[in-house]
C-alpha positions in Angstrom: -56.1 -15.0 17.7 -53.0 -15.8 19.6 -49.7 -16.2 18.4 -46.2 -17.0 20.5 -44.5 -14.6 17.7 -46.1 -11.4 19.8 -44.0 -12.9 22.6 -40.3 -13.1 21.9 -39.6 -13.5 25.3 -41.4 -17.4 25.6 -39.7 -18.3 22.4 -36.2 -16.9 24.1 -37.0 -19.2 27.4 -37.9 -22.3 24.8 -34.4 -21.5 23.3 -32.3 -22.0 26.6 -34.1 -24.5 27.6 -33.1 -26.3 24.7 -29.8 -25.4 25.2 -29.7 -26.6 28.7 -31.0 -30.0 28.3 -28.5 -30.3 25.5 -25.7 -29.2 27.4 -26.9 -31.9 30.4 -27.4 -34.8 28.0 -23.8 -34.1 26.7 -22.3 -33.5 30.3 -24.0 -36.9 31.0 -23.0 -38.6 27.7 -19.2 -37.4 29.0 -19.8 -38.3 32.5 -20.5 -41.7 31.2 -18.3 -42.4 29.2 -15.1 -42.0 31.7 -17.1 -44.0 34.1 -15.1 -47.5 34.2 -18.3 -49.0 35.9 -20.2 -48.0 32.7 -18.4 -47.5 30.0 -18.0 -50.4 27.9 -21.6 -51.6 27.9 -21.9 -50.2 24.7 -20.2 -52.9 23.0 -17.2 -52.8 20.8 -18.5 -49.3 18.9 -16.9 -50.4 15.5 -18.4 -47.8 13.6 -17.9 -44.7 15.6 -14.7 -43.6 14.4 -15.9 -44.0 11.2 -19.6 -42.3 11.5 -17.2 -39.4 13.4 -15.5 -39.0 10.3 -18.2 -38.6 8.2 -20.1 -35.8 10.3 -21.4 -33.0 8.0 -19.2 -30.3 6.1 -20.4 -26.6 6.5 -21.5 -25.8 2.9 -21.7 -29.5 1.3 -24.9 -31.3 0.1 -26.3 -34.7 0.0 -28.7 -34.0 -2.4 -28.9 -35.7 -5.6 -26.7 -33.9 -8.4 -27.6 -35.4 -11.6 -30.8 -32.9 -12.1 -29.7 -29.8 -14.0 -31.1 -26.6 -14.1 -33.8 -27.3 -11.5 -33.9 -26.0 -8.1 -34.5 -28.9 -5.9 -34.4 -27.8 -2.4 -30.4 -27.9 -2.2 -29.9 -28.6 1.9 -27.1 -26.2 3.2 -28.1 -26.7 6.6 -25.5 -24.2 8.9 -27.5 -21.7 10.8 -31.2 -22.4 11.2 -34.5 -21.1 13.1 -37.2 -23.4 13.6 -41.2 -22.6 12.9 -44.1 -24.8 13.7 -48.0 -24.3 13.5 -49.7 -25.3 17.1 -52.9 -26.5 16.3 -54.2 -28.7 18.3 -52.8 -30.3 22.0 -51.0 -28.2 24.8 -48.8 -25.9 24.6 -45.9 -28.4 26.1 -46.7 -30.8 23.3 -45.8 -28.2 20.4 -42.4 -27.0 22.9 -41.7 -30.7 22.9 -42.4 -31.2 19.0 -40.3 -28.1 18.8 -37.6 -29.6 20.7 -37.4 -32.4 18.6 -37.1 -31.0 15.8 -34.2 -29.3 17.0 -32.8 -32.3 17.9 -33.0 -33.5 13.8 -31.9 -30.2 13.1 -28.7 -30.7 15.2 -28.4 -33.9 13.6 -28.6 -32.8 10.7 -25.4 -30.6 10.9 -27.1 -27.2 11.8 -27.0 -25.0 14.7 -30.3 -24.0 15.8 -30.3 -20.6 16.5 -34.1 -19.8 17.5 -37.5 -21.7 17.7 -41.1 -20.0 17.3 -44.3 -20.9 17.5 -47.8 -19.6 15.7 -51.1 -20.7 16.9 -53.6 -21.4 14.3 -56.4 -23.1 13.0 -54.5 -24.6 10.6 -51.5 -24.2 9.0 -52.1 -20.9 6.2 -52.4 -22.5 2.6 -49.6 -19.6 1.1 -47.1 -19.4 3.8 -47.7 -22.3 6.5 -48.0 -19.1 8.9 -49.5 -16.2 7.7 -48.1 -13.3 5.4 -47.8 -10.9 8.5 -46.2 -13.5 10.7 -44.0 -14.9 7.8 -42.8 -10.8 8.1 -41.9 -11.2 11.5 -40.5 -14.4 11.1 -37.9 -12.6 8.4 -37.1 -10.2 10.9 -36.2 -12.6 13.1 -34.3 -14.4 10.4 -32.3 -11.0 9.6 -31.2 -10.2 13.5 -30.1 -13.9 14.2 -28.6 -14.1 10.9 -29.6 -17.6 9.9 -29.2 -18.9 6.4 -32.2 -21.4 6.3 -36.0 -21.9 8.4 -37.0 -25.3 8.9 -40.7 -25.9 9.4 -41.9 -28.7 11.6 -44.4 -30.2 9.0 -44.5 -31.1 5.5 -45.2 -27.8 3.2 -46.6 -28.0 0.0 -44.4 -26.8 -3.2 -46.3 -23.8 -3.2 -45.8 -23.1 1.0 -42.2 -23.5 0.3 -41.7 -21.1 -2.5 -44.4 -18.3 -1.0 -42.5 -18.6 2.4 -38.9 -18.7 0.4 -40.1 -15.5 -1.1 -41.0 -13.7 1.7 -38.1 -14.9 4.4 -35.5 -14.4 1.4 -33.3 -18.1 2.6 -33.6 -21.3 2.1 -36.8 -22.9 3.7 -36.7 -26.9 4.5 -39.5 -28.8 5.7 -39.4 -31.5 8.3 -39.9 -34.2 5.7 -36.6 -32.5 3.6 -34.9 -32.6 7.6 -35.5 -36.2 7.6 -34.6 -37.6 4.3 -31.2 -35.5 4.7 -30.1 -37.2 7.6 -31.1 -40.3 6.2 -28.6 -39.7 3.5 -25.9 -38.7 5.7 -26.4 -42.0 8.0 -27.1 -44.6 5.3 -24.6 -47.2 4.7 -25.0 -50.4 3.1 -26.2 -50.3 -0.8 -29.8 -51.1 0.1 -30.0 -48.5 2.8 -28.7 -46.1 0.4 -31.0 -47.1 -2.5 -33.7 -46.8 0.1 -33.1 -43.0 0.8 -32.4 -42.3 -2.4 -36.0 -43.6 -4.0 -37.3 -41.7 -1.0 -35.5 -38.5 -1.8 -36.7 -39.1 -5.4 -40.3 -39.7 -4.5 -40.3 -35.9 -2.0 -38.0 -34.1 -4.9 -40.4 -35.1 -8.2 -43.7 -32.6 -7.2 -41.1 -29.7 -6.1 -38.9 -29.7 -9.0 -38.7 -25.7 -10.3 -37.6 -24.2 -13.3 -36.0 -21.0 -14.2 -35.3 -18.6 -17.3 -35.2 -21.0 -20.4 -35.4 -24.1 -18.7 -39.2 -23.6 -19.1 -39.2 -22.8 -23.0 -40.8 -26.0 -25.0 -38.4 -28.4 -26.8 -39.0 -28.8 -30.4 -41.4 -31.6 -31.1 -41.1 -34.2 -33.7 -39.9 -33.5 -37.6 -41.3 -34.8 -40.4 -39.3 -37.0 -42.6 -36.3 -36.0 -44.6 -36.1 -32.8 -42.4 -33.9 -31.4 -40.5 -33.9 -27.9 -38.4 -37.0 -26.0 -38.4 -40.7 -25.7 -40.4 -43.9 -26.8 -39.9 -43.3 -30.2 -39.0 -40.8 -29.4 -35.9 -42.9 -27.3 -34.5 -43.9 -29.1 -31.1 -45.8 -29.0 -28.2 -42.6 -31.3 -27.1 -41.7 -31.6 -23.3 -40.9 -28.4 -21.3 -37.1 -29.0 -19.5 -38.8 -29.5 -16.1 -40.8 -32.6 -17.7 -38.1 -34.2 -19.0 -36.0 -33.9 -15.8 -39.5 -35.5 -14.3 -39.2 -38.3 -16.6 -35.5 -38.7 -15.7 -36.7 -39.0 -12.3 -39.1 -41.7 -12.6 -37.3 -43.7 -14.9 -34.5 -43.8 -11.8 -37.0 -44.5 -9.5 -38.0 -47.2 -11.3 -34.6 -48.5 -11.7 -33.9 -48.1 -7.7 -37.4 -50.0 -7.2 -36.1 -53.2 -9.4 -32.9 -53.0 -7.4 -34.6 -53.2 -3.7 -36.9 -56.2 -5.3 -33.4 -57.8 -6.4 -32.0 -57.2 -2.8 -35.1 -58.3 -0.8 -34.9 -61.3 -2.4 -31.5 -62.0 -0.5 -32.7 -61.1 2.5 -36.2 -63.3 2.0 -34.3 -66.1 1.4 -32.0 -65.8 4.8 -35.2 -65.6 6.3 -36.9 -68.6 5.2 -33.8 -70.6 6.2 -34.0 -69.5 9.6 -37.7 -70.4 8.7 -36.7 -74.3 7.7 -34.1 -74.6 10.5 -37.5 -73.3 13.5 -35.5 -70.3 14.8 -37.3 -68.3 16.4 -36.9 -64.0 15.4 -37.1 -61.2 17.2 -37.6 -57.6 15.9 -36.4 -55.0 18.2 -39.1 -51.5 17.3 -39.3 -48.4 18.6 -38.7 -44.6 18.7 -35.9 -43.3 17.4 -32.8 -42.7 20.2 -34.9 -45.1 22.6 -31.8 -47.0 22.8 -32.4 -50.1 20.9 -28.7 -50.6 19.5 -27.8 -50.5 23.1 -30.5 -53.4 24.2 -29.6 -55.4 21.2 -25.9 -54.8 22.7 -26.4 -55.7 26.1 -28.2 -59.0 25.1 -25.6 -60.0 22.5 -22.8 -58.4 22.6 -23.4 -57.0 19.3 -20.9 -54.4 19.1 -23.1 -52.4 16.8 -22.7 -48.9 16.8 -25.0 -46.7 19.4 -24.7 -43.0 18.8 -26.9 -40.3 21.0 -28.2 -39.3 17.8 -31.4 -39.5 15.8 -31.4 -42.3 13.4 -28.0 -43.6 13.8 -29.1 -47.0 12.9 -30.6 -47.5 9.7 -29.6 -50.7 8.2 -30.8 -53.7 9.9 -28.8 -55.6 12.2 -29.8 -59.3 12.6 -27.6 -61.5 15.6 -28.0 -64.7 17.2 -29.2 -65.1 20.8 -29.8 -67.5 23.2 -32.2 -68.1 25.9 -31.9 -68.5 29.3 -33.2 -71.9 28.8 -30.3 -72.9 25.8 -33.1 -72.0 22.8 -31.2 -70.2 19.7 -32.9 -67.1 18.5 -32.5 -64.2 16.0 -32.5 -60.8 17.4 -33.1 -57.8 14.8 -32.3 -54.5 15.3 -34.5 -52.3 13.0 -34.9 -48.1 11.9 -36.3 -46.2 14.7 -39.6 -44.6 13.5 -40.3 -41.3 15.1 -43.8 -38.8 14.7 -45.0 -38.0 11.4 -42.3 -40.1 9.4 -42.7 -39.7 5.8 -44.5 -41.8 3.9 -42.5 -41.5 1.2 -39.6 -43.0 3.7 -42.2 -46.2 5.1 -43.0 -46.8 1.5 -39.5 -46.9 0.8 -37.5 -48.8 3.5 -40.9 -51.1 3.5 -38.8 -54.3 2.6 -36.2 -53.1 5.4 -39.3 -53.1 7.9 -40.6 -56.5 7.3 -38.1 -57.9 10.0 -40.9 -56.5 12.2 -43.7 -58.1 10.2 -42.4 -61.6 10.2 -40.5 -62.0 13.6 -42.0 -64.2 16.5 -42.0 -61.2 18.9 -41.7 -57.5 18.8 -39.6 -55.7 21.7 -41.5 -52.5 21.6 -38.7 -50.2 23.1 -39.9 -46.7 24.6 -37.6 -44.2 26.4 -38.4 -43.9 30.0 -36.9 -40.5 30.6 -38.8 -38.8 27.4 -41.6 -36.2 28.4 -44.2 -37.7 26.6 -43.3 -41.5 26.0 -47.1 -42.2 25.2 -47.1 -40.2 22.4 -43.9 -42.3 21.1 -45.9 -45.5 21.8 -48.8 -44.3 19.8 -46.5 -43.0 16.7 -44.4 -46.5 16.3 -47.4 -48.9 16.8 -48.8 -46.6 13.3 -46.0 -47.6 11.7 -46.4 -51.5 12.9 -49.8 -51.1 11.6 -48.8 -49.7 8.3 -46.4 -52.9 7.7 -49.0 -55.2 8.6 -47.0 -56.1 12.0 -50.3 -55.5 14.2 -50.8 -59.4 15.1 -47.5 -60.2 16.2 -46.7 -60.4 20.2 -45.3 -57.5 21.6 -43.1 -56.4 24.9 -43.1 -53.1 25.8 -39.5 -52.4 26.9 -39.4 -48.9 29.1 -35.6 -48.6 28.2 -33.7 -45.8 30.4 -34.8 -46.5 34.0 -31.7 -44.8 35.6 -33.0 -41.8 34.0 -36.7 -41.6 34.2 -39.0 -40.4 36.8 -40.5 -43.4 38.6 -43.9 -41.7 38.4 -43.4 -41.6 34.8 -42.3 -45.3 35.0 -45.2 -46.2 37.1 -47.9 -44.3 34.9 -46.5 -46.7 32.2 -47.0 -50.0 33.6 -50.4 -48.9 34.3 -50.7 -48.2 31.4 -48.9 -51.0 29.8 -49.4 -54.3 31.4 -47.4 -56.9 29.5 -44.1 -53.9 30.2 -41.0 -54.3 31.6 -38.6 -51.9 33.1 -34.8 -52.1 32.3 -31.6 -50.2 31.3 -29.1 -51.4 28.9 -26.6 -49.1 30.0 -26.6 -50.7 33.6 -28.3 -53.5 33.1 -30.9 -53.1 35.1 -33.9 -55.8 34.6 -31.9 -57.3 31.6 -32.4 -60.8 33.1 -36.3 -60.5 33.8 -36.1 -59.6 30.3 -34.0 -62.7 29.0 -36.8 -64.6 30.9 -39.6 -63.0 29.3 -38.7 -63.1 26.1 -37.9 -67.3 26.6 -41.5 -67.6 27.7 -43.2 -65.4 25.0 -41.4 -66.9 22.3 -43.0 -70.2 20.4 -42.3 -73.1 21.5 -41.5 -76.5 19.4 -45.3 -78.4 19.4 -44.1 -82.0 19.3 -42.7 -83.7 22.8 -40.4 -86.8 22.0 -38.6 -89.3 23.9 -35.6 -90.6 21.8 -32.4 -93.0 21.7 -30.1 -91.4 19.2 -27.0 -93.3 18.7 -23.9 -92.0 18.8 -22.9 -92.0 15.3 -25.7 -89.3 14.5 -24.4 -86.5 16.7 -25.9 -84.5 14.3 -29.7 -85.2 15.3 -28.7 -84.3 18.6 -27.0 -81.4 17.9 -30.2 -79.9 16.0 -32.4 -80.4 19.3 -30.2 -78.6 21.1 -30.3 -75.7 18.5 -33.8 -76.2 17.4 -36.1 -77.5 19.5 -36.4 -77.3 23.9 -34.2 -79.9 25.5 -35.8 -81.1 29.0 -33.6 -84.1 29.9 -30.7 -85.9 28.7 -28.9 -89.2 29.5 -25.9 -91.0 27.9 -26.1 -94.7 27.9 -24.4 -97.8 26.9 -26.4 -97.6 23.1 -26.6 -93.4 22.6 -27.8 -90.2 23.8 -31.1 -91.0 25.5 -33.0 -87.2 24.6 -36.7 -86.2 25.9 -37.4 -82.9 24.3 -40.1 -80.9 22.5 -39.3 -80.3 19.0 -40.6 -78.9 15.7 -42.9 -81.6 13.6 -40.1 -81.9 10.6 -37.4 -82.9 13.2 -39.9 -84.9 15.1 -40.6 -87.1 11.7 -36.2 -87.3 11.4 -36.2 -88.2 15.1 -39.3 -90.8 14.9 -37.3 -94.0 14.0 -35.5 -93.8 17.2 -38.1 -93.3 19.3 -38.7 -94.9 22.7 -41.8 -96.4 24.0 -42.9 -95.5 27.4 -44.8 -97.9 29.5 
């Protein structure tokens, strides 16, 4: 069995390649920021200063604090070595996965020192990479001065313990890393509750106790007893069992709070449905440019940042089609390969914006080395929230930075796709026209003469319907339009009989 551990040259080249890509990305971002022609296209950026002020402080942790005497994977990500197991696919795919892990680690506030890949048929059940390779990893950690190892996969509690025992530094898996990023970026009350719930779900089977925390507490005593004796010998609960029970109680409380917050969002959604306002949800891989597209389409001014999971709280904005129809546009949390199922479950209520939409704009990064993999990963999550039957437009973003051959390949693969650049504005007019065609159209065609005293009905026709023609007469406003059934019933008394 071959291993990339056997050749440090390759891992060194990979690390250099990651550094070069990062430097180029930062340079492009800086150039774009000072370019007067492009600098304001991401909106007002109201949150950028606040987000920059909340970057990771070295040595601090975003983990929950109210669990005592239990080691629970406190994240102190400062100087890290990445390690992955390559079980299938090509070496390029494995290296792309490691590059994504490096981006995740940097988003969490760490410095990536090295990255290595182990070729195996499947991860080792004990140490993830095998005992011999774990010792080699320990030497790499010692030589680089790393304080954390980040694994490109979700490790079992046993794998975490055994690998830490060998490498002698903290070991964090991909799931814990993503949870830590979410904890840093959550802003709203609901977002924070969802992240806390996902953290607890992840943490529950990984609690570890030591020393006196493993001793049993005394069971219930007989009546009138105080202190020791036969009635007080228990089996009782261990300290770790007590902590698990407390966490389960907190999880139940968080689920109840999230359900209450969901009711408020459902009420708003029902109000939009009652007014027959079509809805569009922007979904896609993290950092594909969803928030930039929302700003370009609506001028919303939401945060745009060259970082993974910059958007966690859904943003809903009103927009208007070229024909004048109103609709809502919702920006949703980004997806990623192997998105932890704890997060999918915790954010299910937020992701319902996608399932209840009339149209999905599936944004994909056209400049990414593997855009097809991104498409597949997002569609897995779309299926998991029962949104697979919602009409979809694939929006291939970042056309100004993409390889033309990749764009052609994607257009051949995805017949219902359009190429745009949210930064430069390329293709935006065509996208707006496509949204106008794809949104559901009102079903009932009416010709009515509305008296000038009922200007409210004329406004509703403009806002909720599709106006075909209008004429101002002596007796009122003559409208020819397509409207929903409910509004058509209200307009029936003003109907004009046509010959």
